[in-house]
CHARMM-style PDB file with segment names, atoms N, HN, CA, C and O in Angstrom:
ATOM      1  N   ALA     1     284.265 251.762 122.528  1.00  0.00      PROA
ATOM      2  CA  ALA     1     285.649 251.476 122.470  1.00  0.00      PROA
ATOM      3  C   ALA     1     285.889 250.504 121.340  1.00  0.00      PROA
ATOM      4  O   ALA     1     284.988 249.741 120.993  1.00  0.00      PROA
ATOM      5  N   GLY     2     287.101 250.504 120.739  1.00  0.00      PROA
ATOM      6  HN  GLY     2     287.833 251.124 121.021  1.00  0.00      PROA
ATOM      7  CA  GLY     2     287.416 249.482 119.730  1.00  0.00      PROA
ATOM      8  C   GLY     2     287.646 248.171 120.310  1.00  0.00      PROA
ATOM      9  O   GLY     2     287.205 247.172 119.741  1.00  0.00      PROA
ATOM     10  N   SER     3     288.337 248.086 121.457  1.00  0.00      PROA
ATOM     11  HN  SER     3     288.695 248.898 121.919  1.00  0.00      PROA
ATOM     12  CA  SER     3     288.489 246.845 122.118  1.00  0.00      PROA
ATOM     13  C   SER     3     288.865 247.111 123.588  1.00  0.00      PROA
ATOM     14  O   SER     3     289.421 248.152 123.938  1.00  0.00      PROA
ATOM     15  N   VAL     4     288.530 246.108 124.436  1.00  0.00      PROA
ATOM     16  HN  VAL     4     288.078 245.262 124.153  1.00  0.00      PROA
ATOM     17  CA  VAL     4     288.879 246.247 125.886  1.00  0.00      PROA
ATOM     18  C   VAL     4     289.533 244.937 126.298  1.00  0.00      PROA
ATOM     19  O   VAL     4     289.032 243.855 125.992  1.00  0.00      PROA
ATOM     20  N   GLU     5     290.683 245.051 127.011  1.00  0.00      PROA
ATOM     21  HN  GLU     5     291.091 245.930 127.259  1.00  0.00      PROA
ATOM     22  CA  GLU     5     291.302 243.801 127.422  1.00  0.00      PROA
ATOM     23  C   GLU     5     291.491 243.957 128.989  1.00  0.00      PROA
ATOM     24  O   GLU     5     291.928 244.994 129.488  1.00  0.00      PROA
ATOM     25  N   THR     6     291.120 242.826 129.730  1.00  0.00      PROA
ATOM     26  HN  THR     6     290.765 241.984 129.325  1.00  0.00      PROA
ATOM     27  CA  THR     6     291.239 242.848 131.180  1.00  0.00      PROA
ATOM     28  C   THR     6     292.144 241.728 131.579  1.00  0.00      PROA
ATOM     29  O   THR     6     291.905 240.597 131.157  1.00  0.00      PROA
ATOM     30  N   ARG     7     293.142 241.954 132.343  1.00  0.00      PROA
ATOM     31  HN  ARG     7     293.336 242.873 132.686  1.00  0.00      PROA
ATOM     32  CA  ARG     7     294.035 240.875 132.885  1.00  0.00      PROA
ATOM     33  C   ARG     7     294.071 241.047 134.374  1.00  0.00      PROA
ATOM     34  O   ARG     7     294.392 242.111 134.902  1.00  0.00      PROA
ATOM     35  N   ALA     8     293.703 239.880 135.089  1.00  0.00      PROA
ATOM     36  HN  ALA     8     293.442 239.015 134.660  1.00  0.00      PROA
ATOM     37  CA  ALA     8     293.675 239.950 136.527  1.00  0.00      PROA
ATOM     38  C   ALA     8     293.803 238.555 137.083  1.00  0.00      PROA
ATOM     39  O   ALA     8     293.501 237.588 136.385  1.00  0.00      PROA
ATOM     40  N   ALA     9     294.245 238.419 138.332  1.00  0.00      PROA
ATOM     41  HN  ALA     9     294.491 239.204 138.900  1.00  0.00      PROA
ATOM     42  CA  ALA     9     294.332 237.150 138.959  1.00  0.00      PROA
ATOM     43  C   ALA     9     292.959 236.585 139.280  1.00  0.00      PROA
ATOM     44  O   ALA     9     292.729 235.376 139.258  1.00  0.00      PROA
ATOM     45  N   SER    10     292.076 237.495 139.574  1.00  0.00      PROA
ATOM     46  HN  SER    10     292.263 238.477 139.592  1.00  0.00      PROA
ATOM     47  CA  SER    10     290.690 237.109 139.874  1.00  0.00      PROA
ATOM     48  C   SER    10     289.743 238.292 139.642  1.00  0.00      PROA
ATOM     49  O   SER    10     290.092 239.442 139.912  1.00  0.00      PROA
ATOM     50  N   ILE    11     288.507 237.986 139.126  1.00  0.00      PROA
ATOM     51  HN  ILE    11     288.223 237.053 138.908  1.00  0.00      PROA
ATOM     52  CA  ILE    11     287.534 238.967 138.842  1.00  0.00      PROA
ATOM     53  C   ILE    11     286.247 238.411 139.492  1.00  0.00      PROA
ATOM     54  O   ILE    11     285.899 237.264 139.214  1.00  0.00      PROA
ATOM     55  N   VAL    12     285.545 239.146 140.321  1.00  0.00      PROA
ATOM     56  HN  VAL    12     285.828 240.078 140.548  1.00  0.00      PROA
ATOM     57  CA  VAL    12     284.267 238.759 140.871  1.00  0.00      PROA
ATOM     58  C   VAL    12     283.261 239.831 140.478  1.00  0.00      PROA
ATOM     59  O   VAL    12     283.496 241.012 140.734  1.00  0.00      PROA
ATOM     60  N   SER    13     282.155 239.450 139.867  1.00  0.00      PROA
ATOM     61  HN  SER    13     281.965 238.491 139.660  1.00  0.00      PROA
ATOM     62  CA  SER    13     281.159 240.348 139.454  1.00  0.00      PROA
ATOM     63  C   SER    13     279.852 239.922 140.173  1.00  0.00      PROA
ATOM     64  O   SER    13     279.518 238.738 140.206  1.00  0.00      PROA
ATOM     65  N   ARG    14     279.145 240.867 140.726  1.00  0.00      PROA
ATOM     66  HN  ARG    14     279.416 241.830 140.699  1.00  0.00      PROA
ATOM     67  CA  ARG    14     277.858 240.567 141.356  1.00  0.00      PROA
ATOM     68  C   ARG    14     276.877 241.599 140.842  1.00  0.00      PROA
ATOM     69  O   ARG    14     277.098 242.810 140.848  1.00  0.00      PROA
ATOM     70  N   ALA    15     275.718 240.990 140.372  1.00  0.00      PROA
ATOM     71  HN  ALA    15     275.538 240.007 140.367  1.00  0.00      PROA
ATOM     72  CA  ALA    15     274.668 241.903 139.860  1.00  0.00      PROA
ATOM     73  C   ALA    15     273.335 241.153 140.075  1.00  0.00      PROA
ATOM     74  O   ALA    15     273.304 239.938 140.272  1.00  0.00      PROA
ATOM     75  N   ARG    16     272.202 241.958 140.025  1.00  0.00      PROA
ATOM     76  HN  ARG    16     272.227 242.945 139.864  1.00  0.00      PROA
ATOM     77  CA  ARG    16     270.879 241.329 140.068  1.00  0.00      PROA
ATOM     78  C   ARG    16     270.537 240.766 138.713  1.00  0.00      PROA
ATOM     79  O   ARG    16     269.906 239.712 138.640  1.00  0.00      PROA
ATOM     80  N   THR    17     270.928 241.426 137.625  1.00  0.00      PROA
ATOM     81  HN  THR    17     271.440 242.282 137.684  1.00  0.00      PROA
ATOM     82  CA  THR    17     270.622 240.903 136.226  1.00  0.00      PROA
ATOM     83  C   THR    17     271.775 241.343 135.326  1.00  0.00      PROA
ATOM     84  O   THR    17     272.219 242.491 135.357  1.00  0.00      PROA
ATOM     85  N   VAL    18     272.247 240.370 134.511  1.00  0.00      PROA
ATOM     86  HN  VAL    18     271.886 239.438 134.486  1.00  0.00      PROA
ATOM     87  CA  VAL    18     273.268 240.715 133.579  1.00  0.00      PROA
ATOM     88  C   VAL    18     272.810 240.170 132.251  1.00  0.00      PROA
ATOM     89  O   VAL    18     272.442 238.998 132.172  1.00  0.00      PROA
ATOM     90  N   MET    19     272.817 241.002 131.166  1.00  0.00      PROA
ATOM     91  HN  MET    19     273.117 241.954 131.231  1.00  0.00      PROA
ATOM     92  CA  MET    19     272.443 240.539 129.883  1.00  0.00      PROA
ATOM     93  C   MET    19     273.626 240.993 128.933  1.00  0.00      PROA
ATOM     94  O   MET    19     274.122 242.112 129.061  1.00  0.00      PROA
ATOM     95  N   THR    20     274.024 240.175 128.061  1.00  0.00      PROA
ATOM     96  HN  THR    20     273.621 239.266 127.957  1.00  0.00      PROA
ATOM     97  CA  THR    20     275.120 240.360 127.102  1.00  0.00      PROA
ATOM     98  C   THR    20     274.607 240.045 125.669  1.00  0.00      PROA
ATOM     99  O   THR    20     274.038 238.971 125.472  1.00  0.00      PROA
ATOM    100  N   GLU    21     274.772 240.871 124.736  1.00  0.00      PROA
ATOM    101  HN  GLU    21     275.234 241.743 124.896  1.00  0.00      PROA
ATOM    102  CA  GLU    21     274.400 240.665 123.366  1.00  0.00      PROA
ATOM    103  C   GLU    21     275.665 240.619 122.482  1.00  0.00      PROA
ATOM    104  O   GLU    21     276.477 241.540 122.572  1.00  0.00      PROA
ATOM    105  N   VAL    22     275.860 239.648 121.680  1.00  0.00      PROA
ATOM    106  HN  VAL    22     275.200 238.900 121.607  1.00  0.00      PROA
ATOM    107  CA  VAL    22     277.022 239.563 120.842  1.00  0.00      PROA
ATOM    108  C   VAL    22     276.516 239.215 119.412  1.00  0.00      PROA
ATOM    109  O   VAL    22     275.744 238.275 119.226  1.00  0.00      PROA
ATOM    110  N   GLU    23     276.963 239.981 118.442  1.00  0.00      PROA
ATOM    111  HN  GLU    23     277.591 240.745 118.593  1.00  0.00      PROA
ATOM    112  CA  GLU    23     276.478 239.762 117.030  1.00  0.00      PROA
ATOM    113  C   GLU    23     277.130 238.514 116.412  1.00  0.00      PROA
ATOM    114  O   GLU    23     276.432 237.812 115.680  1.00  0.00      PROA
ATOM    115  N   GLU    24     278.381 238.187 116.642  1.00  0.00      PROA
ATOM    116  HN  GLU    24     278.947 238.757 117.237  1.00  0.00      PROA
ATOM    117  CA  GLU    24     278.991 237.076 115.993  1.00  0.00      PROA
ATOM    118  C   GLU    24     279.352 235.996 116.899  1.00  0.00      PROA
ATOM    119  O   GLU    24     278.601 235.022 116.952  1.00  0.00      PROA
ATOM    120  N   LEU    25     280.478 236.038 117.673  1.00  0.00      PROA
ATOM    121  HN  LEU    25     281.089 236.829 117.630  1.00  0.00      PROA
ATOM    122  CA  LEU    25     280.946 234.925 118.442  1.00  0.00      PROA
ATOM    123  C   LEU    25     281.172 235.424 119.834  1.00  0.00      PROA
ATOM    124  O   LEU    25     281.760 236.486 120.044  1.00  0.00      PROA
ATOM    125  N   ALA    26     280.660 234.585 120.876  1.00  0.00      PROA
ATOM    126  HN  ALA    26     280.183 233.723 120.706  1.00  0.00      PROA
ATOM    127  CA  ALA    26     281.037 234.742 122.288  1.00  0.00      PROA
ATOM    128  C   ALA    26     281.720 233.462 122.703  1.00  0.00      PROA
ATOM    129  O   ALA    26     281.176 232.370 122.538  1.00  0.00      PROA
ATOM    130  N   GLN    27     282.922 233.602 123.245  1.00  0.00      PROA
ATOM    131  HN  GLN    27     283.364 234.488 123.379  1.00  0.00      PROA
ATOM    132  CA  GLN    27     283.765 232.370 123.508  1.00  0.00      PROA
ATOM    133  C   GLN    27     284.363 232.531 124.899  1.00  0.00      PROA
ATOM    134  O   GLN    27     284.808 233.610 125.291  1.00  0.00      PROA
ATOM    135  N   THR    28     284.358 231.391 125.650  1.00  0.00      PROA
ATOM    136  HN  THR    28     283.996 230.515 125.332  1.00  0.00      PROA
ATOM    137  CA  THR    28     285.005 231.374 126.936  1.00  0.00      PROA
ATOM    138  C   THR    28     285.885 230.155 126.948  1.00  0.00      PROA
ATOM    139  O   THR    28     285.466 229.065 126.556  1.00  0.00      PROA
ATOM    140  N   ARG    29     287.110 230.340 127.401  1.00  0.00      PROA
ATOM    141  HN  ARG    29     287.450 231.225 127.720  1.00  0.00      PROA
ATOM    142  CA  ARG    29     288.061 229.178 127.479  1.00  0.00      PROA
ATOM    143  C   ARG    29     288.453 229.142 128.960  1.00  0.00      PROA
ATOM    144  O   ARG    29     288.575 230.153 129.652  1.00  0.00      PROA
ATOM    145  N   GLY    30     288.638 227.881 129.385  1.00  0.00      PROA
ATOM    146  HN  GLY    30     288.538 227.060 128.823  1.00  0.00      PROA
ATOM    147  CA  GLY    30     289.097 227.642 130.783  1.00  0.00      PROA
ATOM    148  C   GLY    30     289.439 226.202 130.996  1.00  0.00      PROA
ATOM    149  O   GLY    30     289.033 225.357 130.198  1.00  0.00      PROA
ATOM    150  N   GLY    31     290.146 225.890 132.007  1.00  0.00      PROA
ATOM    151  HN  GLY    31     290.476 226.577 132.655  1.00  0.00      PROA
ATOM    152  CA  GLY    31     290.489 224.547 132.360  1.00  0.00      PROA
ATOM    153  C   GLY    31     289.186 223.813 132.787  1.00  0.00      PROA
ATOM    154  O   GLY    31     288.951 222.666 132.405  1.00  0.00      PROA
ATOM    155  N   ILE    32     288.404 224.469 133.540  1.00  0.00      PROA
ATOM    156  HN  ILE    32     288.595 225.400 133.851  1.00  0.00      PROA
ATOM    157  CA  ILE    32     287.143 223.849 134.015  1.00  0.00      PROA
ATOM    158  C   ILE    32     286.132 224.947 133.951  1.00  0.00      PROA
ATOM    159  O   ILE    32     286.385 226.041 134.456  1.00  0.00      PROA
ATOM    160  N   LEU    33     284.964 224.697 133.334  1.00  0.00      PROA
ATOM    161  HN  LEU    33     284.758 223.808 132.924  1.00  0.00      PROA
ATOM    162  CA  LEU    33     283.864 225.685 133.339  1.00  0.00      PROA
ATOM    163  C   LEU    33     282.800 225.111 134.141  1.00  0.00      PROA
ATOM    164  O   LEU    33     282.515 223.923 133.988  1.00  0.00      PROA
ATOM    165  N   ARG    34     282.153 225.867 135.023  1.00  0.00      PROA
ATOM    166  HN  ARG    34     282.384 226.832 135.148  1.00  0.00      PROA
ATOM    167  CA  ARG    34     281.076 225.409 135.862  1.00  0.00      PROA
ATOM    168  C   ARG    34     279.984 226.465 135.824  1.00  0.00      PROA
ATOM    169  O   ARG    34     280.227 227.660 135.999  1.00  0.00      PROA
ATOM    170  N   PHE    35     278.712 225.953 135.578  1.00  0.00      PROA
ATOM    171  HN  PHE    35     278.515 224.983 135.436  1.00  0.00      PROA
ATOM    172  CA  PHE    35     277.484 226.834 135.629  1.00  0.00      PROA
ATOM    173  C   PHE    35     276.678 226.297 136.792  1.00  0.00      PROA
ATOM    174  O   PHE    35     276.405 225.098 136.847  1.00  0.00      PROA
ATOM    175  N   ILE    36     276.304 227.121 137.689  1.00  0.00      PROA
ATOM    176  HN  ILE    36     276.525 228.095 137.644  1.00  0.00      PROA
ATOM    177  CA  ILE    36     275.459 226.690 138.819  1.00  0.00      PROA
ATOM    178  C   ILE    36     274.142 227.499 138.749  1.00  0.00      PROA
ATOM    179  O   ILE    36     274.184 228.729 138.753  1.00  0.00      PROA
ATOM    180  N   ALA    37     273.053 226.867 138.688  1.00  0.00      PROA
ATOM    181  HN  ALA    37     273.019 225.868 138.685  1.00  0.00      PROA
ATOM    182  CA  ALA    37     271.708 227.515 138.675  1.00  0.00      PROA
ATOM    183  C   ALA    37     270.861 226.973 139.722  1.00  0.00      PROA
ATOM    184  O   ALA    37     270.781 225.754 139.876  1.00  0.00      PROA
ATOM    185  N   ARG    38     270.202 227.816 140.477  1.00  0.00      PROA
ATOM    186  HN  ARG    38     270.266 228.806 140.352  1.00  0.00      PROA
ATOM    187  CA  ARG    38     269.324 227.434 141.531  1.00  0.00      PROA
ATOM    188  C   ARG    38     268.075 226.770 141.036  1.00  0.00      PROA
ATOM    189  O   ARG    38     267.609 225.793 141.622  1.00  0.00      PROA
ATOM    190  N   GLU    39     267.496 227.317 139.901  1.00  0.00      PROA
ATOM    191  HN  GLU    39     267.874 228.111 139.425  1.00  0.00      PROA
ATOM    192  CA  GLU    39     266.263 226.867 139.396  1.00  0.00      PROA
ATOM    193  C   GLU    39     266.283 226.164 138.058  1.00  0.00      PROA
ATOM    194  O   GLU    39     265.602 225.150 137.908  1.00  0.00      PROA
ATOM    195  N   GLY    40     267.004 226.631 137.108  1.00  0.00      PROA
ATOM    196  HN  GLY    40     267.557 227.455 137.229  1.00  0.00      PROA
ATOM    197  CA  GLY    40     267.013 226.014 135.766  1.00  0.00      PROA
ATOM    198  C   GLY    40     268.154 226.547 134.891  1.00  0.00      PROA
ATOM    199  O   GLY    40     268.670 227.648 135.082  1.00  0.00      PROA
ATOM    200  N   PHE    41     268.507 225.717 133.940  1.00  0.00      PROA
ATOM    201  HN  PHE    41     268.088 224.823 133.785  1.00  0.00      PROA
ATOM    202  CA  PHE    41     269.519 225.963 132.970  1.00  0.00      PROA
ATOM    203  C   PHE    41     268.968 225.801 131.544  1.00  0.00      PROA
ATOM    204  O   PHE    41     268.548 224.695 131.205  1.00  0.00      PROA
ATOM    205  N   HSD    42     268.944 226.812 130.707  1.00  0.00      PROA
ATOM    206  HN  HSD    42     269.286 227.711 130.982  1.00  0.00      PROA
ATOM    207  CA  HSD    42     268.291 226.736 129.421  1.00  0.00      PROA
ATOM    208  C   HSD    42     269.326 227.013 128.369  1.00  0.00      PROA
ATOM    209  O   HSD    42     270.055 227.998 128.483  1.00  0.00      PROA
ATOM    210  N   VAL    43     269.425 226.203 127.363  1.00  0.00      PROA
ATOM    211  HN  VAL    43     268.832 225.402 127.271  1.00  0.00      PROA
ATOM    212  CA  VAL    43     270.196 226.463 126.172  1.00  0.00      PROA
ATOM    213  C   VAL    43     269.272 226.345 124.958  1.00  0.00      PROA
ATOM    214  O   VAL    43     268.543 225.371 124.771  1.00  0.00      PROA
ATOM    215  N   ARG    44     269.352 227.382 124.165  1.00  0.00      PROA
ATOM    216  HN  ARG    44     269.944 228.173 124.317  1.00  0.00      PROA
ATOM    217  CA  ARG    44     268.349 227.391 122.963  1.00  0.00      PROA
ATOM    218  C   ARG    44     269.138 227.914 121.767  1.00  0.00      PROA
ATOM    219  O   ARG    44     269.846 228.919 121.835  1.00  0.00      PROA
ATOM    220  N   GLY    45     268.979 227.188 120.686  1.00  0.00      PROA
ATOM    221  HN  GLY    45     268.403 226.372 120.631  1.00  0.00      PROA
ATOM    222  CA  GLY    45     269.579 227.628 119.472  1.00  0.00      PROA
ATOM    223  C   GLY    45     269.077 226.776 118.251  1.00  0.00      PROA
ATOM    224  O   GLY    45     268.373 225.779 118.407  1.00  0.00      PROA
ATOM    225  N   ARG    46     269.470 227.217 117.079  1.00  0.00      PROA
ATOM    226  HN  ARG    46     270.042 228.027 116.953  1.00  0.00      PROA
ATOM    227  CA  ARG    46     269.084 226.447 115.956  1.00  0.00      PROA
ATOM    228  C   ARG    46     269.779 225.049 115.975  1.00  0.00      PROA
ATOM    229  O   ARG    46     269.186 224.044 115.582  1.00  0.00      PROA
ATOM    230  N   ARG    47     271.027 225.024 116.434  1.00  0.00      PROA
ATOM    231  HN  ARG    47     271.508 225.840 116.753  1.00  0.00      PROA
ATOM    232  CA  ARG    47     271.749 223.753 116.602  1.00  0.00      PROA
ATOM    233  C   ARG    47     272.517 223.824 117.917  1.00  0.00      PROA
ATOM    234  O   ARG    47     272.944 224.888 118.365  1.00  0.00      PROA
ATOM    235  N   ALA    48     272.680 222.601 118.537  1.00  0.00      PROA
ATOM    236  HN  ALA    48     272.334 221.736 118.173  1.00  0.00      PROA
ATOM    237  CA  ALA    48     273.470 222.555 119.762  1.00  0.00      PROA
ATOM    238  C   ALA    48     274.447 221.285 119.651  1.00  0.00      PROA
ATOM    239  O   ALA    48     274.038 220.192 119.258  1.00  0.00      PROA
ATOM    240  N   VAL    49     275.636 221.502 119.994  1.00  0.00      PROA
ATOM    241  HN  VAL    49     275.968 222.390 120.314  1.00  0.00      PROA
ATOM    242  CA  VAL    49     276.574 220.364 119.878  1.00  0.00      PROA
ATOM    243  C   VAL    49     277.297 220.226 121.263  1.00  0.00      PROA
ATOM    244  O   VAL    49     277.740 221.215 121.847  1.00  0.00      PROA
ATOM    245  N   VAL    50     277.391 219.035 121.730  1.00  0.00      PROA
ATOM    246  HN  VAL    50     277.032 218.231 121.256  1.00  0.00      PROA
ATOM    247  CA  VAL    50     278.237 218.636 122.946  1.00  0.00      PROA
ATOM    248  C   VAL    50     279.257 217.627 122.461  1.00  0.00      PROA
ATOM    249  O   VAL    50     278.918 216.555 121.960  1.00  0.00      PROA
ATOM    250  N   LYS    51     280.504 217.997 122.623  1.00  0.00      PROA
ATOM    251  HN  LYS    51     280.780 218.868 123.030  1.00  0.00      PROA
ATOM    252  CA  LYS    51     281.602 217.121 122.202  1.00  0.00      PROA
ATOM    253  C   LYS    51     282.473 216.768 123.375  1.00  0.00      PROA
ATOM    254  O   LYS    51     282.786 217.654 124.171  1.00  0.00      PROA
ATOM    255  N   ALA    52     282.868 215.579 123.528  1.00  0.00      PROA
ATOM    256  HN  ALA    52     282.614 214.859 122.882  1.00  0.00      PROA
ATOM    257  CA  ALA    52     283.718 215.187 124.636  1.00  0.00      PROA
ATOM    258  C   ALA    52     284.695 214.091 124.150  1.00  0.00      PROA
ATOM    259  O   ALA    52     284.328 213.208 123.374  1.00  0.00      PROA
ATOM    260  N   ASP    53     285.964 214.183 124.640  1.00  0.00      PROA
ATOM    261  HN  ASP    53     286.262 214.900 125.269  1.00  0.00      PROA
ATOM    262  CA  ASP    53     286.925 213.218 124.324  1.00  0.00      PROA
ATOM    263  C   ASP    53     286.721 211.910 125.102  1.00  0.00      PROA
ATOM    264  O   ASP    53     287.164 210.835 124.698  1.00  0.00      PROA
ATOM    265  N   GLU    54     286.025 212.058 126.241  1.00  0.00      PROA
ATOM    266  HN  GLU    54     285.665 212.931 126.570  1.00  0.00      PROA
ATOM    267  CA  GLU    54     285.798 210.916 127.172  1.00  0.00      PROA
ATOM    268  C   GLU    54     284.315 210.841 127.444  1.00  0.00      PROA
ATOM    269  O   GLU    54     283.510 210.983 126.523  1.00  0.00      PROA
ATOM    270  N   ASP    55     283.942 210.624 128.668  1.00  0.00      PROA
ATOM    271  HN  ASP    55     284.596 210.508 129.416  1.00  0.00      PROA
ATOM    272  CA  ASP    55     282.529 210.416 129.036  1.00  0.00      PROA
ATOM    273  C   ASP    55     281.698 211.667 129.030  1.00  0.00      PROA
ATOM    274  O   ASP    55     282.171 212.775 129.286  1.00  0.00      PROA
ATOM    275  N   VAL    56     280.395 211.438 128.718  1.00  0.00      PROA
ATOM    276  HN  VAL    56     280.011 210.538 128.510  1.00  0.00      PROA
ATOM    277  CA  VAL    56     279.312 212.506 128.919  1.00  0.00      PROA
ATOM    278  C   VAL    56     278.346 211.909 129.873  1.00  0.00      PROA
ATOM    279  O   VAL    56     277.893 210.777 129.701  1.00  0.00      PROA
ATOM    280  N   LYS    57     278.012 212.703 130.932  1.00  0.00      PROA
ATOM    281  HN  LYS    57     278.380 213.623 131.072  1.00  0.00      PROA
ATOM    282  CA  LYS    57     277.070 212.222 131.963  1.00  0.00      PROA
ATOM    283  C   LYS    57     275.919 213.145 131.943  1.00  0.00      PROA
ATOM    284  O   LYS    57     276.066 214.362 131.830  1.00  0.00      PROA
ATOM    285  N   LEU    58     274.732 212.542 132.058  1.00  0.00      PROA
ATOM    286  HN  LEU    58     274.613 211.554 132.151  1.00  0.00      PROA
ATOM    287  CA  LEU    58     273.482 213.272 132.345  1.00  0.00      PROA
ATOM    288  C   LEU    58     272.865 212.616 133.551  1.00  0.00      PROA
ATOM    289  O   LEU    58     272.641 211.406 133.573  1.00  0.00      PROA
ATOM    290  N   LYS    59     272.576 213.466 134.608  1.00  0.00      PROA
ATOM    291  HN  LYS    59     272.757 214.450 134.590  1.00  0.00      PROA
ATOM    292  CA  LYS    59     272.054 212.912 135.796  1.00  0.00      PROA
ATOM    293  C   LYS    59     270.757 213.651 136.201  1.00  0.00      PROA
ATOM    294  O   LYS    59     270.724 214.876 136.317  1.00  0.00      PROA
ATOM    295  N   GLY    60     269.711 212.861 136.406  1.00  0.00      PROA
ATOM    296  HN  GLY    60     269.738 211.866 136.312  1.00  0.00      PROA
ATOM    297  CA  GLY    60     268.425 213.463 136.777  1.00  0.00      PROA
ATOM    298  C   GLY    60     267.389 212.369 137.040  1.00  0.00      PROA
ATOM    299  O   GLY    60     267.550 211.220 136.628  1.00  0.00      PROA
ATOM    300  N   GLN    61     266.362 212.747 137.713  1.00  0.00      PROA
ATOM    301  HN  GLN    61     266.231 213.680 138.048  1.00  0.00      PROA
ATOM    302  CA  GLN    61     265.293 211.791 137.929  1.00  0.00      PROA
ATOM    303  C   GLN    61     264.675 211.378 136.665  1.00  0.00      PROA
ATOM    304  O   GLN    61     264.330 210.204 136.539  1.00  0.00      PROA
ATOM    305  N   LYS    62     264.501 212.217 135.721  1.00  0.00      PROA
ATOM    306  HN  LYS    62     264.781 213.172 135.824  1.00  0.00      PROA
ATOM    307  CA  LYS    62     263.979 211.842 134.409  1.00  0.00      PROA
ATOM    308  C   LYS    62     264.817 212.581 133.333  1.00  0.00      PROA
ATOM    309  O   LYS    62     265.149 213.756 133.491  1.00  0.00      PROA
ATOM    310  N   ILE    63     265.134 211.890 132.279  1.00  0.00      PROA
ATOM    311  HN  ILE    63     264.864 210.935 132.151  1.00  0.00      PROA
ATOM    312  CA  ILE    63     265.843 212.500 131.117  1.00  0.00      PROA
ATOM    313  C   ILE    63     264.993 212.255 129.910  1.00  0.00      PROA
ATOM    314  O   ILE    63     264.683 211.095 129.637  1.00  0.00      PROA
ATOM    315  N   TYR    64     264.590 213.254 129.164  1.00  0.00      PROA
ATOM    316  HN  TYR    64     264.841 214.197 129.386  1.00  0.00      PROA
ATOM    317  CA  TYR    64     263.730 213.222 127.922  1.00  0.00      PROA
ATOM    318  C   TYR    64     264.590 213.474 126.759  1.00  0.00      PROA
ATOM    319  O   TYR    64     265.215 214.531 126.680  1.00  0.00      PROA
ATOM    320  N   LEU    65     264.661 212.547 125.829  1.00  0.00      PROA
ATOM    321  HN  LEU    65     264.153 211.688 125.894  1.00  0.00      PROA
ATOM    322  CA  LEU    65     265.269 212.785 124.512  1.00  0.00      PROA
ATOM    323  C   LEU    65     264.182 212.715 123.488  1.00  0.00      PROA
ATOM    324  O   LEU    65     263.405 211.762 123.442  1.00  0.00      PROA
ATOM    325  N   ALA    66     264.136 213.688 122.703  1.00  0.00      PROA
ATOM    326  HN  ALA    66     264.767 214.462 122.740  1.00  0.00      PROA
ATOM    327  CA  ALA    66     263.037 213.791 121.679  1.00  0.00      PROA
ATOM    328  C   ALA    66     263.621 213.586 120.338  1.00  0.00      PROA
ATOM    329  OT1 ALA    66     262.902 213.627 119.339  1.00  0.00      PROA
TER     330      ALA     66
END
C-alpha cells in the first residue's frame, strides 16, 4: 500500500513477537509515553539523545556511566 491511516479511540495489539523495520524515520507522539519491560530495556544506536525541559531521573541500584 502507498499509505495506511488508522484513527480509533483505542487500539490494543497482542502478539508473541512483533518486529518492525523502517528505512528512514519511525516516530511516536503522545502526551505520555510509557514502556514497561519485565526483564530489560535496550536502546542501541550510533547516537542517543535524551532531552528534557525539566528533570531527568535515573533510578536503580547501580547506574553505570562510561
